[in-house]
C-alpha positions as CSV (number, residue, x, y, z in Angstrom):
1,X,17.2,-51.3,-183.2
2,X,18.0,-48.1,-181.4
3,X,20.5,-50.4,-179.1
4,X,22.0,-52.1,-182.3
5,X,22.6,-48.6,-183.8
6,X,24.3,-47.2,-180.6
7,X,26.4,-50.3,-180.2
8,X,27.6,-50.0,-184.0
9,X,28.1,-46.1,-183.5
10,X,30.3,-46.8,-180.6
11,X,32.0,-49.6,-182.4
12,X,33.0,-47.4,-185.5
13,X,34.1,-44.6,-182.9
14,X,36.2,-47.2,-180.8
15,X,37.9,-48.4,-184.1
16,X,38.7,-44.9,-185.1
17,X,40.2,-43.9,-181.8
18,X,42.1,-47.1,-181.4
19,X,43.4,-47.0,-185.1
20,X,44.8,-43.4,-184.5
21,X,46.4,-44.3,-181.1
22,X,48.1,-47.6,-182.9
23,X,49.1,-45.8,-185.9
24,X,50.7,-42.9,-183.9
25,X,52.5,-45.5,-181.6
26,X,53.8,-47.6,-184.3
27,X,54.9,-44.8,-186.3
28,X,57.1,-43.4,-183.4
29,X,58.9,-47.0,-183.6
30,X,59.1,-47.0,-187.3
31,X,60.6,-43.4,-187.7
32,X,63.1,-43.9,-184.9
33,X,64.4,-47.2,-186.4
34,X,64.4,-45.6,-189.8
35,X,66.3,-42.6,-188.6
36,X,69.1,-44.9,-186.9
37,X,69.5,-47.2,-189.9
38,X,67.4,-50.2,-188.5
39,X,65.8,-52.2,-191.1
40,X,61.8,-52.4,-190.7
41,X,60.4,-55.6,-192.3
42,X,56.8,-54.8,-191.4
43,X,54.7,-52.1,-190.3
44,X,51.2,-53.4,-189.5
45,X,48.0,-52.3,-188.2
46,X,46.5,-55.0,-186.4
47,X,47.6,-58.8,-185.7
48,X,47.3,-61.8,-187.3
49,X,46.6,-62.5,-191.2
50,X,47.5,-59.9,-193.6
51,X,44.6,-58.5,-195.4
52,X,46.1,-55.9,-197.7
53,X,48.8,-53.4,-197.8
54,X,51.9,-52.5,-200.1
55,X,55.6,-52.6,-199.7
56,X,57.9,-49.8,-200.1
57,X,61.6,-50.6,-199.8
58,X,62.3,-53.2,-197.5
59,X,58.9,-52.6,-195.2
60,X,55.8,-54.3,-195.8
61,X,53.0,-52.0,-194.9
62,X,49.7,-53.8,-194.0
63,X,46.5,-53.9,-192.2
64,X,45.9,-57.3,-190.6
65,X,42.9,-59.2,-189.8
66,X,42.6,-58.4,-185.7
67,X,42.5,-54.7,-185.1
68,X,43.0,-54.6,-181.6
69,X,46.7,-53.5,-181.8
70,X,49.8,-53.4,-184.2
71,X,53.4,-53.8,-184.5
72,X,56.5,-52.9,-186.4
73,X,58.8,-55.9,-186.9
74,X,62.5,-55.0,-187.2
75,X,65.0,-57.2,-188.6
76,X,67.0,-59.1,-185.9
77,X,64.7,-57.7,-183.0
78,X,63.8,-61.2,-181.4
79,X,66.2,-62.6,-179.0
80,X,66.0,-66.0,-180.2
81,X,66.8,-65.0,-183.9
82,X,70.1,-65.9,-185.2
83,X,72.4,-62.9,-186.1
84,X,73.6,-62.5,-189.7
85,X,75.9,-59.8,-189.0
86,X,73.6,-57.2,-191.1
87,X,74.4,-53.9,-189.6
88,X,70.5,-53.1,-190.1
89,X,69.5,-55.7,-187.4
90,X,68.1,-54.2,-184.3
91,X,70.4,-56.2,-182.0
92,X,73.4,-54.9,-184.0
93,X,72.8,-51.7,-182.7
94,X,74.1,-50.0,-179.4
95,X,71.5,-49.7,-176.6
96,X,71.2,-46.4,-176.8
97,X,69.7,-46.9,-180.4
98,X,67.4,-49.6,-179.1
99,X,66.4,-47.4,-176.0
100,X,65.5,-44.7,-178.5
101,X,63.5,-46.9,-180.5
102,X,61.6,-48.2,-177.7
103,X,60.7,-45.0,-176.1
104,X,59.6,-43.6,-179.4
105,X,56.3,-45.3,-179.5
106,X,55.1,-43.9,-176.0
107,X,56.7,-40.7,-176.5
108,X,54.4,-40.2,-179.7
109,X,51.4,-41.1,-177.8
110,X,52.3,-38.4,-175.1
111,X,53.1,-36.0,-177.7
112,X,49.7,-36.6,-179.5
113,X,47.9,-36.0,-176.4
114,X,49.7,-32.7,-175.8
115,X,48.6,-31.5,-179.4
116,X,45.1,-32.7,-179.1
117,X,44.5,-31.0,-175.8
118,X,46.2,-27.7,-177.4
119,X,43.8,-28.3,-180.3
120,X,40.5,-28.6,-178.2
121,X,41.6,-25.3,-175.9
122,X,42.3,-23.3,-179.3
123,X,38.9,-24.0,-180.4
124,X,37.3,-23.9,-176.9
125,X,35.7,-26.9,-175.0
126,X,32.8,-26.6,-172.8
127,X,33.5,-27.3,-169.0
128,X,31.5,-27.0,-165.9
129,X,32.2,-23.6,-164.5
130,X,32.2,-25.0,-161.0
131,X,34.9,-27.2,-161.3
132,X,37.5,-24.4,-161.2
133,X,35.8,-22.7,-158.2
134,X,36.3,-23.5,-154.6
135,X,34.5,-26.6,-153.3
136,X,31.5,-25.1,-151.9
137,X,28.7,-27.7,-151.1
138,X,25.4,-26.8,-152.9
139,X,23.1,-30.0,-151.9
140,X,23.6,-32.8,-149.7
141,X,21.5,-36.1,-150.4
142,X,19.6,-37.6,-147.9
143,X,21.0,-40.8,-146.4
144,X,24.2,-40.2,-147.7
145,X,27.8,-40.3,-146.1
146,X,27.9,-36.4,-146.2
147,X,24.8,-36.1,-144.2
148,X,25.7,-38.5,-141.8
149,X,29.0,-36.5,-141.3
150,X,27.1,-33.5,-140.7
151,X,28.0,-31.7,-143.8
152,X,25.6,-28.7,-144.7
153,X,25.1,-26.5,-147.8
154,X,27.4,-23.6,-148.0
155,X,30.1,-25.8,-146.3
156,X,33.6,-25.3,-148.3
157,X,35.9,-28.3,-148.2
158,X,39.3,-26.9,-147.9
159,X,41.4,-30.1,-147.2
160,X,41.3,-33.9,-147.3
161,X,43.7,-35.6,-144.9
162,X,45.6,-32.7,-144.7
163,X,46.0,-32.0,-148.5
164,X,44.6,-28.9,-149.6
165,X,41.6,-28.7,-151.9
166,X,41.7,-25.7,-153.8
167,X,38.8,-26.5,-156.3
168,X,35.7,-28.6,-156.8
169,X,37.5,-30.6,-159.5
170,X,40.4,-31.6,-156.8
171,X,37.7,-32.5,-154.5
172,X,36.1,-35.0,-156.9
173,X,39.5,-36.6,-157.6
174,X,40.3,-36.9,-154.0
175,X,36.9,-38.6,-153.2
176,X,36.4,-40.7,-156.1
177,X,40.0,-42.2,-155.6
178,X,39.0,-43.1,-151.9
179,X,35.8,-45.4,-152.1
180,X,35.4,-47.2,-148.7
181,X,38.4,-45.5,-147.1
182,X,38.3,-43.4,-143.8
183,X,38.8,-39.8,-144.5
184,X,39.3,-36.5,-142.6
185,X,37.8,-33.5,-144.1
186,X,38.5,-29.9,-143.1
187,X,35.5,-28.0,-143.5
188,X,35.0,-23.9,-143.4
189,X,31.6,-23.0,-142.1
190,X,30.7,-19.4,-141.4
191,X,34.6,-18.4,-140.8
192,X,35.4,-21.5,-138.5
193,X,37.3,-24.7,-139.6
194,X,35.8,-27.8,-138.5
195,X,36.9,-31.4,-138.8
196,X,34.7,-34.3,-140.2
197,X,35.1,-37.7,-140.5
198,X,33.8,-39.4,-143.6
199,X,33.9,-42.8,-145.7
200,X,33.2,-42.5,-149.3
201,X,30.8,-45.0,-150.7
202,X,30.9,-46.7,-154.0
203,X,29.0,-44.6,-156.5
204,X,26.4,-46.6,-158.3
205,X,27.4,-47.9,-161.7
206,X,31.0,-46.9,-161.3
207,X,33.9,-48.0,-159.2
208,X,34.7,-44.5,-157.5
209,X,34.0,-43.0,-154.5
210,X,31.2,-40.6,-153.5
211,X,29.8,-38.8,-150.7
212,X,26.8,-37.6,-151.8
213,X,27.1,-33.9,-152.4
214,X,26.6,-31.6,-155.4
215,X,28.5,-28.2,-155.9
216,X,27.0,-24.8,-155.1
217,X,25.9,-23.4,-158.5
218,X,24.9,-19.6,-158.2
219,X,21.4,-19.1,-159.4
220,X,22.2,-16.3,-162.2
221,X,19.7,-16.5,-164.9
222,X,20.9,-16.9,-168.3
223,X,17.6,-17.0,-170.4
224,X,13.8,-16.5,-169.5
225,X,11.2,-18.3,-171.4
226,X,8.5,-16.1,-173.1
227,X,5.3,-16.0,-171.4
228,X,6.8,-17.8,-168.3
229,X,5.9,-17.0,-164.7
230,X,9.7,-15.7,-164.4
231,X,9.0,-13.2,-167.4
232,X,5.5,-12.2,-166.0
233,X,7.4,-11.2,-162.8
234,X,9.9,-9.2,-164.6
235,X,13.0,-11.2,-164.3
236,X,15.5,-11.2,-166.8
237,X,18.9,-12.6,-168.1
238,X,21.8,-11.6,-165.6
239,X,19.7,-11.5,-162.6
240,X,20.7,-13.6,-159.7
241,X,18.2,-15.3,-157.3
242,X,20.3,-15.0,-153.9
243,X,17.6,-16.6,-152.0
244,X,14.2,-18.5,-152.1
245,X,11.7,-19.0,-149.6
246,X,8.5,-21.3,-149.2
247,X,6.8,-20.8,-146.2
248,X,9.5,-21.3,-143.1
249,X,12.1,-22.9,-145.5
250,X,14.9,-21.1,-147.3
251,X,17.2,-22.0,-149.9
252,X,20.3,-20.5,-151.8
253,X,21.9,-21.9,-155.1
254,X,20.5,-23.2,-158.1
255,X,20.5,-26.9,-157.3
256,X,18.3,-26.6,-153.7
257,X,16.1,-23.8,-155.3
258,X,15.3,-26.1,-158.3
259,X,14.2,-28.6,-156.1
260,X,12.1,-26.3,-153.9
261,X,10.6,-24.9,-157.0
262,X,9.7,-28.4,-158.5
263,X,8.2,-29.2,-154.9
264,X,6.0,-26.3,-154.4
265,X,3.4,-27.6,-156.8
266,X,2.0,-24.1,-157.6
267,X,2.3,-22.7,-153.9
268,X,3.8,-18.9,-153.7
269,X,7.5,-18.5,-153.8
270,X,9.2,-15.6,-152.4
271,X,12.4,-14.6,-154.3
272,X,15.3,-12.1,-153.6
273,X,16.9,-11.0,-156.7
274,X,19.9,-9.4,-157.1
275,X,20.3,-6.9,-160.1
276,X,22.9,-4.2,-160.6
277,X,24.3,-4.5,-157.1
278,X,20.6,-3.7,-155.6
279,X,18.5,-6.7,-153.9
280,X,14.5,-6.6,-154.4
281,X,11.9,-9.1,-153.5
282,X,9.1,-10.4,-155.8
283,X,6.4,-13.3,-155.1
284,X,4.9,-15.7,-157.6
285,X,4.1,-19.2,-158.3
286,X,5.7,-22.0,-160.5
287,X,3.7,-23.4,-163.1
288,X,3.9,-27.2,-164.4
289,X,5.9,-27.6,-167.6
290,X,5.8,-31.2,-168.7
291,X,6.6,-33.5,-165.7
292,X,8.2,-30.4,-163.3
293,X,7.1,-27.5,-161.7
294,X,9.2,-24.7,-163.1
295,X,9.3,-20.7,-163.5
296,X,10.9,-20.6,-167.0
297,X,14.5,-19.7,-166.2
298,X,17.8,-21.2,-167.4
299,X,21.3,-21.1,-165.7
300,X,24.4,-21.8,-168.0
301,X,26.6,-24.2,-165.8
302,X,29.0,-24.8,-168.9
303,X,31.3,-22.0,-170.1
304,X,33.8,-22.4,-173.0
305,X,37.5,-22.9,-172.0
306,X,39.6,-21.3,-174.9
307,X,43.0,-19.8,-175.1
308,X,45.5,-18.2,-177.5
309,X,48.3,-20.5,-178.7
310,X,50.7,-19.9,-176.3
311,X,48.3,-20.1,-173.3
312,X,46.7,-23.7,-175.1
313,X,50.1,-25.1,-175.2
314,X,51.0,-24.3,-171.4
315,X,47.5,-25.3,-170.3
316,X,47.8,-28.5,-172.3
317,X,51.2,-29.1,-170.6
318,X,49.8,-28.7,-167.0
319,X,46.6,-30.8,-167.6
320,X,48.8,-33.7,-169.1
321,X,51.1,-33.3,-166.1
322,X,48.2,-33.7,-163.8
323,X,46.8,-36.6,-165.4
324,X,50.1,-38.5,-165.4
325,X,50.7,-37.9,-161.9
326,X,46.9,-38.8,-160.9
327,X,47.6,-42.1,-163.1
328,X,50.5,-43.0,-161.0
329,X,48.5,-42.2,-158.0
330,X,45.9,-44.6,-159.2
331,X,48.3,-47.4,-159.9
332,X,49.9,-46.9,-156.4
333,X,46.7,-47.1,-154.7
334,X,45.8,-50.4,-156.6
335,X,49.0,-52.0,-155.6
336,X,48.5,-50.9,-152.1
337,X,44.9,-52.3,-151.8
338,X,43.7,-48.7,-151.4
339,X,41.7,-48.8,-154.5
340,X,40.0,-52.0,-156.3
341,X,41.4,-53.6,-159.4
342,X,37.6,-53.0,-160.6
343,X,38.5,-49.3,-161.2
344,X,40.3,-50.4,-164.3
345,X,38.6,-50.4,-167.3
346,X,39.4,-52.2,-170.8
347,X,38.4,-51.9,-174.5
348,X,34.4,-52.3,-174.0
349,X,34.6,-49.3,-171.8
350,X,36.8,-47.4,-174.0
351,X,34.3,-48.3,-176.8
352,X,31.3,-47.2,-174.7
353,X,33.0,-43.8,-173.9
354,X,34.2,-43.5,-177.4
355,X,30.7,-43.4,-178.6
356,X,29.6,-41.1,-176.0
357,X,32.4,-38.5,-176.7
358,X,31.9,-38.9,-180.6
359,X,28.0,-38.2,-180.2
360,X,29.0,-35.0,-178.3
361,X,31.1,-33.7,-181.1
362,X,34.6,-33.5,-182.6
363,X,36.0,-31.5,-179.7
364,X,34.7,-33.7,-177.2
365,X,36.1,-36.8,-179.0
366,X,39.5,-35.3,-179.5
367,X,39.5,-34.7,-175.8
368,X,38.7,-38.2,-175.0
369,X,41.2,-39.3,-177.6
370,X,43.9,-37.1,-175.8
371,X,43.1,-39.0,-172.5
372,X,43.5,-42.4,-174.0
373,X,46.6,-41.5,-176.2
374,X,48.2,-40.2,-172.6
375,X,47.4,-43.6,-170.9
376,X,48.4,-45.6,-173.8
377,X,51.8,-43.9,-173.6
378,X,52.2,-44.1,-169.7
379,X,51.0,-47.7,-169.8
380,X,53.6,-48.7,-172.4
381,X,56.3,-47.2,-170.2
382,X,55.6,-49.3,-167.3
383,X,58.5,-51.8,-166.6
384,X,56.6,-54.9,-167.8
385,X,58.4,-57.4,-170.1
386,X,56.9,-57.1,-173.6
387,X,55.9,-53.7,-173.4
388,X,58.3,-50.9,-174.5
389,X,58.9,-50.3,-170.9
390,X,60.0,-53.9,-170.2
391,X,62.4,-53.3,-173.0
392,X,63.9,-50.2,-171.5
393,X,64.1,-51.7,-168.1
394,X,66.0,-54.7,-169.6
395,X,68.4,-52.3,-171.3
396,X,68.8,-50.4,-168.2
397,X,69.7,-53.6,-166.1
398,X,72.3,-54.8,-168.8
399,X,73.8,-51.4,-168.8
400,X,74.2,-51.5,-165.0
401,X,75.5,-54.9,-165.3
402,X,77.8,-54.1,-168.4
403,X,76.7,-57.2,-170.0
404,X,73.9,-58.9,-171.8
405,X,71.6,-61.3,-170.1
406,X,71.7,-64.8,-171.3
407,X,69.1,-65.7,-174.0
408,X,67.4,-68.1,-171.7
409,X,67.0,-65.5,-168.9
410,X,65.4,-63.0,-171.4
411,X,63.2,-65.7,-172.7
412,X,61.9,-66.3,-169.3
413,X,61.3,-62.8,-168.6
414,X,59.4,-62.2,-171.6
415,X,57.2,-65.2,-170.8
416,X,56.3,-64.0,-167.3
417,X,55.4,-60.7,-168.9
418,X,53.3,-62.3,-171.5
419,X,51.2,-64.3,-168.8
420,X,51.1,-61.1,-166.8
421,X,49.5,-59.2,-169.6
422,X,47.2,-62.1,-170.4
423,X,46.0,-62.2,-166.6
424,X,45.6,-58.2,-166.9
425,X,43.5,-58.2,-170.0
426,X,41.3,-60.8,-168.4
427,X,40.7,-58.5,-165.2
428,X,39.9,-55.4,-167.4
429,X,37.4,-57.2,-169.9
430,X,35.5,-59.0,-166.9
431,X,35.5,-55.5,-165.2
432,X,34.1,-54.2,-168.4
433,X,31.4,-56.9,-168.6
434,X,30.4,-56.6,-165.1
435,X,29.8,-52.9,-165.4
436,X,27.8,-53.4,-168.5
437,X,26.0,-56.7,-167.7
438,X,24.5,-56.4,-164.1
439,X,24.4,-60.0,-164.0
440,X,27.9,-60.4,-163.4
441,X,28.1,-57.6,-160.8
């Protein structure tokens, strides 16, 4: 029953996300056409049989049976339609008008992404603080590619294949895009820069690369549980545990310290604690709480990223620009074979992540919608026949040739585009099924 509820929740969230994306996209085409004097016959959310709607002016506004898309039907837009000489027909307008109508849909999706990210930054969105910090390694998984390459905790990864890595987020992107690819890392260790050859492996359950390292997170206490060993030892919020020792083994940072505390099973632990720029030592043991050995402290890993209006707009532009460049990089890697086609996702994965984002709250849902809207805008600008980018490319070719292509050539081009899209849809749906049904993996 819980599984059915989860699927239903994800489906509702997906239809909401998709509905907004389609509405905004088609609204862009619709507004541009109306402003330029092109008659719009149909504005439809969904494909197939008309379910309900209303007519205003020349336009039938409708909701159709199949919710996976939508369209704006303009008068005389199909190449095989006979021209009636009506000045309101799409093909009767100059190429500049047709270009503006074609680009308006993707442009609206990109604008929506900018607005949504700006909104989340105005209200504040939780982000992991280590993502904005230097790529300092906090833990190395046993048997991982990082261990085999000789990486150690407190190593700082400063470059991948000669490209600077200023933050942990840049490291995650660089590694995730390079599964099974040989990389050269530049690593800073105790003031020296070392070179390490490494090959990221596929992350379990995801088509992304991993080397098996975790970020260094300072063990700065945010909360102390009443009656816990930490409280009895006098620890308090704001204290930083800079070193933890058990026997002859020493750890630093939250991740490895938490592992040592759990592995201690009640053995004495020696803590070096920084408070008000002074270090003191204290020794006490962890106790078992539920299924783990703990000392009763919490660390705040997430922080609220929030800005005023002008800063939020600026950061929104920067973030969407980075994501756009990253999208083109991924597409380039797929075409050159450096990234697998299985990295692509389709409607099933979007539905799953829609449900996850919605469960986390409205801000996370808006943030996810911004990502989907940006990707939809970029995808529709690809020079693929049938898509808006294909229409724009065709207009560009005809403009350079200074004549229109024949109807036969245009029909063949769009037939090839249709087949290509069908194949692409088949690939992404298979990828989605493979990720969610292990029997297909």
